[in-house]
N, C-alpha and C positions, 0 to 999 in steps of 0.2 A: 476532389477531397480523398487523400491516401491516411487510408487508414492502416495497422497495423495487426496481425495476427498472430500469434505467434508458435511458432510447433508445440509437438506435446511427445511426453512428458518435459524433455528437457532441453533448453538454448541455450544456445550462446556457447562460448561465453562473454560477453559484452560490458564495457566500459561503465559503472551506472556513475553519474553527478557525485550520490550521495555514498555508495555502498563501498569503491572502487572494484578491483576485476571482481564477476558477479557471474557464477552459473547459474540457470535457470532455471524454476521447476515450474511448470504450470501444471496444473492438476484439472485445468478444464478440456473441454472437447480442442482441437486441434484446428477444428473448420469453422471456429465461432465463438460465440461468443457467453456466459454463463454467470449472470454476477447480479445481486441484489441492490444493487444503483448503478443509474444509468448517466450515468454524469455526461453534463452537454461539451466537455473537455476531452474525454476519455480518446486516449490514444489511437483506442481499438474499433471507436465509432459506438454510433446506435447501438443499441439489445434489437433492435427492431431487425437492423438491416443487416444482423448477422446471427440470424438462429441456428445453429448448429444441427445435425444431422447425425455425426458420427457422436459417441456415446463419450463421457470420463474415463480415460484411462483407469486401469486397474490397479488396485494396490503393488502387486507383484508385480505391473508391469512398469511403475513408477521405479520400486528399486532396483529393478536390475538395470533398467535404460541408465541410471543413477549407477549404479558401479561399475558397468561397461566404461561410461566417459569417467569416472574420475579414475581406473586404470588406464585409461589411455592419456589423462594429462598428466597424472605421476610419472608414465613411463614417458611422457614427452618433455619433462621439467618444468611445468605450467599450472601450479594447483590454484586453485580460485580461493580469493580474499573474506569470499563467503559466496555461501549457497541459500540462493532468494526466492521463496514462493511466490510468484506473481503470475505474469501471464493474463488469460485471455477473459479475466473473471475476476470473481473472490473464491479461493483458494481454500475458507473454510467450509465453503458451499459442499467441498465434498462428503460422502459419506462418510469416508476411510481415516479423513483429515488428521484426528491422535493416533493413529496407528502407522501413518506415511509421517508422520513427526518422526514418530522414534526410529524407525526405520533409518528416518535421514540422518539422524545424530548418531547409528549407529556405522552406520558407512561413515562420514565426518571423523569420527572417530579413529576409523580402520584406514584413512586412505590421507586428510590431510586438514590434525587434530588443532593445527593453526588457524583452521579458516572457523567463520564463523555462522551459524545457521538465524536465519531473517524471514523472517513473513513479512509481505504489509498488506492489510486487512482496512475493511473498509466500516470493521467494527461492528458490523449486523447480528453476526454473530455469538459474540461474545459471552449471550447471555445464556448458553450452554454450557453446564459444567464439563463439556469434556473439552470443548473448545477452547476453556480458560487456562483448564490445567495444561493440555499440550500447548498455550503460549506460553505458559509459563516456563517448560523449559527451555524455550527455545532460546539465545544469544540478544537478538535483537525483534524484539513483538512492539511492529509498528503500527501505529493505531489513526487512523482519519479521521480529522475531525477540523471541519472547514469552516466550523462558525457555531456560533449557538443559538442564530439567528431559525429559529424551525420553516418562515416563510422564504428565506435564501437560501436554506437547504433541500427544502421543495423544486425551489426555481431552479436550483442546479447541481444537488448530488441525485436528486427524482429516485428515494430510494422506493422500492416494494412493499406492498404494505405497510403494516405498521409502522414506525420510528419515533422516539422520542427522547430528541438531544437529551434531554436531561438526565433519561435512566444509561444511557448510555455513556453523559459524566459519571455517575455511581459506579458502574458498572469497570467502568477504567480506572478507577480509585480502590476498588479492588484488588487490580494485580498490586497493589501497594508500591510503588515508586519502577515497577519492573514493568516497563511502558515505556516507547519513545512516541512524543506525537505529533504524525505528521498534517500538516495546512499547506491547501493550495489557494495562494493570494495572486488575486489576477486584475484587471480593467476592463471597462469596455460595456455591451448590451446584446442582452437576445433577445428576439421578438418585443424588442420596444423596452425593453426592463431591465432595469441595472443590472449587473454582474458584479460589482464592485466593491470587495468589501475588505481592502484598505481602508476606510476611511473609520473615523474615530467611534464610531458605535455599532462596529465589528469588530475592531481589535482590543477596544475597549473591557466587555463581557468576555472575549475567546480568554482575551489573558486570563482575568481574572479565575474563568473556569481551569487555565492551564494551572494557575497557582494551587489549587484544590484539589487536582490529579492528581499533583509535586511527578510528573516525570521524570524519570531519570536525564532524559535530553527532548529538546524539540528539532523538530525540521521545518523550516516553513521556502514555501519554494516558489516554481509560477510554472506557467506552458512553454515547455522546451518540443512541441512541436505540433504538425498540422494539427486540427479541433473539428468534428465531427458537425459542432457549430459554429455560425459567423457571425463577428462581430464582436469578439472575445479578444483581450488584448493583453500583453504581459504585466507583471506589476513591475515598477523600474527598479536598478540597483537600490536607491537610494532608499526606497518605498520597502524593502524585501530588511535592508541595513536597519532600517528605524526599529523594524518590529524586532529583528534578532535581540539589537540592543538592549530596547525594552524584556526582552524573557530574561538576559542575559542579568539586566541591572537586579531582577529577583531571584536569581542566585540558580538560574537552572540555564545548564550547557543548552546554546541554540545553534544550528548551520544553519546559513542562506543558501540557496543554489539560486544558480541565474538562468 
């Protein structure tokens, strides 16, 4: 099994299927994962296989490295389309996440004002007011909602601690539309249990939740790289297109990535 552990605190730029030319900001240690989910499809592998020995980068280190990188990219005439908080786990777990967002917006405005600031989050920390307020400041607040089925979430996303999907949905509503919902659709099985969330029993209640959240956009996608769990299969183009079309039909922009 091959997995991807990203450099920290800056990596890329890379070409993102969904975001364009993306300069990555990794607030997690460079030698492992720190995540409140342990998804069976995560390109970074299982949490237990990548326990970090290093610490998270400091706020100062992130700002300094980001400034140096943006200075270099500007001098080379290669500015990013987006500054993306992603990497080896959940960025909002960093204790200085709100302050780092402020630093990033300041540097974006100075060096690449046309670029967006984007956060990819699993939504587990949005109950914290400081995290909510920080996410309200970014251009693309991309929050994960793979399903509304609790058993599926615990089988596939495997959250640490208490996780109530209904509370997550309510907190997503609190962004008043300043949110992009990202959903992984896939097929197959893991440990003898189905992980297929493309069937009507999953799509219909998910779509109802999406309608109540009223996001600015929805992104549906499927597996793109090798996964730590075996037996997982990509959703088909036809399945993703059909789900996308149903979202668009209720008046919400939606993209599909294969």
